[in-house]
C-alpha positions in Angstrom: -48.9 96.7 286.2 -52.3 95.9 287.6 -50.9 95.8 291.1 -50.6 99.5 291.0 -54.3 100.1 290.4 -55.1 100.5 294.1 -52.9 103.6 294.1 -55.4 105.2 291.6 -58.5 104.6 293.7 -58.2 108.0 295.3 -58.1 109.6 291.8 -60.9 107.5 290.2 -62.9 110.5 289.0 -59.9 112.0 287.2 -59.0 108.7 285.6 -62.6 108.3 284.2 -63.3 111.9 283.2 -59.9 112.6 281.7 -60.2 110.2 278.7 -63.8 111.3 278.2 -62.7 114.9 277.6 -59.9 113.7 275.4 -62.4 111.7 273.4 -64.5 114.8 272.9 -61.4 116.6 271.5 -60.8 113.7 269.1 -64.3 113.8 267.8 -64.0 117.5 267.0 -60.7 116.8 265.4 -62.3 114.3 263.0 -65.1 116.8 262.2 -62.6 119.6 261.1 -61.7 118.0 257.7 -65.4 117.7 256.9 -66.0 121.4 257.7 -62.9 122.3 255.6 -64.3 120.3 252.7 -67.6 122.2 252.9 -65.8 125.5 252.9 -64.0 124.6 249.7 -66.9 123.1 247.9 -69.7 125.5 248.9 -67.8 128.6 249.9 -64.6 129.0 247.9 -65.9 127.2 244.7 -69.2 129.2 244.6 -67.7 132.5 245.8 -70.0 132.6 248.8 -68.0 134.7 251.3 -70.8 134.7 253.9 -70.7 130.9 254.0 -66.9 130.9 254.3 -67.1 133.3 257.3 -69.9 131.2 258.9 -68.1 127.9 258.6 -64.9 129.6 259.6 -66.6 130.5 262.9 -67.6 126.9 263.2 -64.0 125.9 262.9 -63.0 128.4 265.6 -65.7 127.0 267.8 -64.6 123.4 267.3 -61.1 124.4 268.0 -62.0 126.3 271.2 -64.1 123.4 272.5 -61.4 120.9 271.6 -58.8 123.1 273.3 -60.9 123.4 276.5 -61.4 119.6 276.6 -57.7 119.0 276.1 -56.8 121.4 278.9 -59.2 119.8 281.3 -57.9 116.3 280.4 -54.3 117.5 280.9 -55.1 118.9 284.3 -56.9 115.6 285.4 -54.0 113.6 284.0 -51.5 115.7 285.9 -53.4 115.4 289.2 -53.8 111.7 288.9 -50.3 110.9 287.7 -48.6 113.0 290.3 -50.7 111.7 293.1 -50.1 108.1 291.9 -46.3 108.7 291.8 -46.4 110.2 295.3 -48.3 107.3 296.7 -46.0 104.7 295.2 -42.9 106.6 296.2 -44.1 106.9 299.8 -44.9 103.2 299.9 -41.4 102.3 298.6 -39.8 104.6 301.1 -41.7 103.1 303.9 -40.7 99.6 302.7 -37.1 100.5 302.3 -37.0 101.8 305.9 -37.8 98.3 307.1 -34.9 96.7 305.3 -31.9 95.3 307.2 -28.4 95.6 305.9 -28.7 92.3 304.1 -31.5 93.7 301.8 -29.7 97.0 301.3 -26.5 95.2 300.3 -28.4 92.9 298.0 -30.1 95.7 296.1 -27.4 98.3 296.5 -28.0 101.9 297.6 -27.6 103.4 294.1 -30.2 100.9 292.7 -32.6 101.8 295.5 -32.2 105.5 294.7 -32.8 104.9 291.0 -35.9 102.8 291.6 -37.5 105.3 293.9 -36.8 108.2 291.6 -36.4 107.2 287.9 -38.5 104.0 287.9 -41.4 105.7 289.7 -41.2 108.6 287.3 -41.6 106.1 284.4 -44.7 104.7 286.0 -46.0 108.3 286.6 -45.5 109.2 283.0 -47.2 106.0 281.9 -50.3 106.9 284.0 -50.4 110.4 282.5 -50.2 109.0 278.9 -52.8 106.4 279.8 -55.3 109.1 280.6 -54.4 111.4 277.8 -53.6 109.3 274.7 -54.6 105.6 275.1 -58.2 106.2 274.0 -57.5 109.2 271.7 -54.8 107.8 269.4 -56.6 104.5 268.4 -59.9 106.4 268.0 -58.3 108.9 265.7 -56.5 106.2 263.6 -59.7 104.1 263.2 -62.0 107.0 262.9 -60.0 108.6 260.1 -60.1 105.4 258.1 -63.8 105.1 258.6 -64.5 108.8 257.7 -62.4 108.4 254.6 -64.4 105.3 253.5 -67.6 107.2 254.0 -66.4 110.1 251.8 -65.3 107.8 249.0 -64.7 104.2 249.4 -62.4 103.9 246.4 -60.0 106.6 247.6 -60.5 105.3 251.1 -58.9 102.1 250.1 -55.6 104.0 249.8 -55.8 104.8 253.6 -56.9 101.2 254.3 -53.7 99.9 252.6 -51.3 102.6 253.9 -52.4 102.3 257.5 -51.3 98.6 258.0 -48.0 99.4 256.2 -47.2 102.2 258.6 -48.3 100.1 261.5 -45.9 97.3 260.3 -43.0 99.8 260.1 -43.7 101.0 263.6 -43.8 97.4 264.9 -40.5 96.5 263.3 -38.7 99.5 264.7 -40.3 99.3 268.1 -39.8 95.6 268.6 -36.1 96.0 268.1 -35.6 99.1 270.1 -37.6 98.0 273.2 -34.7 95.7 274.5 -32.4 98.7 274.4 -34.6 100.6 276.7 -34.5 97.8 279.2 -30.8 97.6 279.0 -30.5 101.4 279.5 -32.2 101.1 282.9 -29.4 98.8 284.1 -26.7 101.0 282.7 -28.3 103.9 284.6 -27.9 101.9 287.8 -24.2 101.4 287.0 -23.7 105.2 286.5 -25.5 105.9 289.8 -23.3 103.3 291.6 -20.0 104.7 290.3 -21.1 108.3 291.0 -22.1 107.5 294.5 -19.0 105.6 295.3 -16.8 108.4 294.0 -18.6 111.1 296.0 -18.8 109.2 299.3 -15.2 107.9 299.1 -13.6 111.0 297.7 -11.2 111.3 300.7 -10.1 107.7 300.4 -9.6 108.1 296.6 -7.4 111.2 297.1 -5.5 109.5 299.9 -4.5 106.6 297.7 -4.2 108.7 294.5 -6.9 106.8 292.7 -8.4 109.8 290.9 -7.5 108.6 287.4 -8.8 105.0 288.0 -12.2 106.4 289.3 -12.4 108.7 286.4 -11.9 105.8 284.0 -14.6 103.8 285.8 -17.0 106.6 285.4 -16.1 107.2 281.8 -16.5 103.4 281.1 -20.0 103.4 282.7 -21.0 106.6 280.8 -19.7 105.2 277.5 -21.7 102.0 277.9 -24.8 104.1 278.5 -23.9 106.3 275.5 -23.5 103.2 273.3 -26.9 101.9 274.3 -28.5 105.3 273.7 -26.8 105.6 270.2 -28.0 102.1 269.4 -31.6 102.8 270.1 -31.3 106.2 268.5 -30.2 104.6 265.2 -33.2 102.4 265.2 -35.7 105.1 266.1 -34.1 107.4 263.5 -35.6 105.2 260.8 -39.1 105.7 262.1 -39.9 109.2 260.7 -38.3 108.8 257.2 -40.1 105.4 256.6 -43.5 106.5 257.9 -43.5 109.8 256.2 -42.4 108.2 253.0 -45.4 105.9 253.1 -47.6 108.8 254.0 -46.4 111.0 251.2 -46.8 108.1 248.7 -50.4 107.7 250.0 -51.0 111.4 249.6 -49.7 111.4 246.0 -51.9 108.4 245.3 -54.9 110.2 246.8 -54.2 113.3 244.7 -53.5 111.3 241.5 -56.6 109.1 241.6 -58.6 111.8 243.2 -58.0 114.0 240.2 -59.6 111.4 238.0 -62.5 111.0 240.4 -63.0 114.8 240.4 -63.0 114.9 236.6 -65.6 112.1 236.5 -67.7 113.9 239.2 -67.3 111.1 241.7 -65.8 113.4 244.4 -65.2 117.1 244.9 -62.0 119.0 245.5 -63.0 119.5 249.1 -63.4 115.8 249.6 -59.8 115.2 248.3 -58.4 117.7 250.8 -60.4 116.0 253.5 -58.9 112.6 252.6 -55.4 114.1 252.7 -56.1 115.5 256.2 -57.4 112.1 257.3 -54.2 110.5 256.0 -52.1 112.9 258.1 -54.2 112.3 261.2 -53.8 108.5 260.7 -50.1 108.8 260.5 -49.8 111.1 263.6 -52.1 108.8 265.6 -50.0 105.7 264.7 -46.8 107.5 265.7 -48.4 108.3 269.0 -49.4 104.7 269.5 -45.7 103.7 268.8 -44.5 106.2 271.4 -47.1 104.7 273.8 -45.7 101.3 273.3 -42.2 102.5 274.1 -43.4 104.3 277.2 -45.4 101.4 278.5 -42.5 99.0 277.8 -40.3 101.2 280.0 -43.0 101.4 282.6 -43.3 97.6 282.6 -39.6 97.2 283.2 -39.8 99.8 286.0 -42.9 98.2 287.5 -41.0 94.9 287.8 -38.1 96.7 289.6 -40.5 98.5 291.9 -42.4 95.3 292.7 -39.2 93.6 293.5 -38.8 96.2 296.3 -42.3 95.9 297.6 -42.3 92.1 297.5 -39.1 91.8 299.5 -39.5 90.7 303.1 -36.9 92.1 305.5 -34.7 89.5 307.2 -35.0 91.3 310.6 -38.6 92.1 311.6 -40.1 93.6 314.7 -41.6 90.9 317.0 -44.2 93.2 318.4 -45.5 96.7 317.8 -47.1 97.1 321.3 -45.9 99.9 323.5 -43.9 98.9 326.6 -45.5 100.0 329.8 -43.3 100.8 332.7 -44.8 100.4 336.2 -43.2 102.9 338.5 -45.5 102.6 341.6 -44.9 106.3 342.1 -41.2 106.0 342.2 -38.6 107.4 339.7 -37.7 104.6 337.2 -34.0 103.6 337.0 -32.3 102.6 333.8 -29.3 100.4 333.4 -26.7 101.7 331.0 -23.9 99.5 329.8 -20.6 101.3 329.1 -17.4 100.1 327.5 -14.1 101.7 328.5 -11.9 102.8 325.6 -9.0 105.1 326.5 -9.4 107.0 323.2 -13.0 108.1 324.1 -12.8 108.3 327.9 -12.3 112.0 327.8 -15.4 112.4 325.6 -17.5 110.4 328.0 -16.2 112.2 331.0 -17.5 115.5 329.6 -21.0 114.1 329.7 -20.9 112.2 333.0 -20.8 113.2 336.7 -18.1 110.6 337.3 -15.5 109.3 334.8 -16.3 105.7 333.7 -12.6 104.9 334.1 -13.1 105.3 337.8 -15.9 102.8 337.7 -13.7 100.2 336.1 -10.8 100.9 338.4 -12.8 100.6 341.5 -14.9 97.6 340.1 -17.9 98.6 342.1 -21.3 100.3 341.7 -21.1 104.0 341.8 -24.7 104.5 341.0 -27.7 102.2 340.6 -28.4 103.8 337.2 -25.0 102.8 335.7 -23.5 99.4 335.2 -20.0 98.8 333.9 -18.6 95.6 332.6 -15.2 94.5 334.1 -14.0 92.9 330.8 -15.3 95.0 328.0 -15.1 93.5 324.5 -12.6 94.8 321.9 -14.3 97.3 319.6 -12.8 97.6 316.1 
């Protein structure tokens, strides 16, 4: 993955400023529960409507600044990721153009198409998420736990226990679903291969009445891709129920023990609401981290496939890139053209020549200093 960092040099400013603006949004998002707690304790509880309107304006201001920071980060991430994807795709296209038939046959045209499109898109998406969420998600998860501990360390222990449990569930699900994502990339290459062969050889398929066999090949490739997608879907389907179950249990615990703490005067009602909000923020941040793991795993698999193209040395290379200079000495240069006589194409050549090449072969002599004809042309299949 680090090999692709030079492609981001042109967008260095966007890569640096994007996470900073996203971090500003995360800070404001952590402040919102505290402001909500103040509104409940000092405004709603005491019936101070002026204070409620005042702090409500603060909430709107926090939301507006956070929204502006998020939009700026999104724009920077889009510019950097799209520019990165364009640069990588151009480099791959330039490299593929140097390949001989041996390299093209080794990789396969469908695989090359998939690598230059789908795999580069995976890398492009990883760069966008790197700028937008890599700093924000861990900051929210850790910051929510710290803020909860500062409000009340006894109730904050509930978040401190629930957070590792949610992280463990995410790890168990993601560690088993990641191999399926790698397998899905190979299945996608198979579908591209079968589709391309069917489209390019449609006349031959119809000529030999192989429509049903080709349809069965495509259905088999598509069914394998479907089975892989269903397998990973079954695993990831467990993610939301398990994590939300843990979160709801933690919220019930906060409300249960928080009620006793309110009765004893240890915390206020607004603090309990703030702790519930921090619990929700922690869960959402951890889910985002899990999605980041999946995305970067896909990107790592795609990066290895892209690097395989960039590291391949073509079997046929140009010996020199210097331009050939022709010394004419003021005269018109003459070129030697080798022609092969084939009866089936003689009429086509005759349409473009002053004299029919068949006459050259029959007379076995030079008709022009610009044209040379072999007497025994090789057999062309």
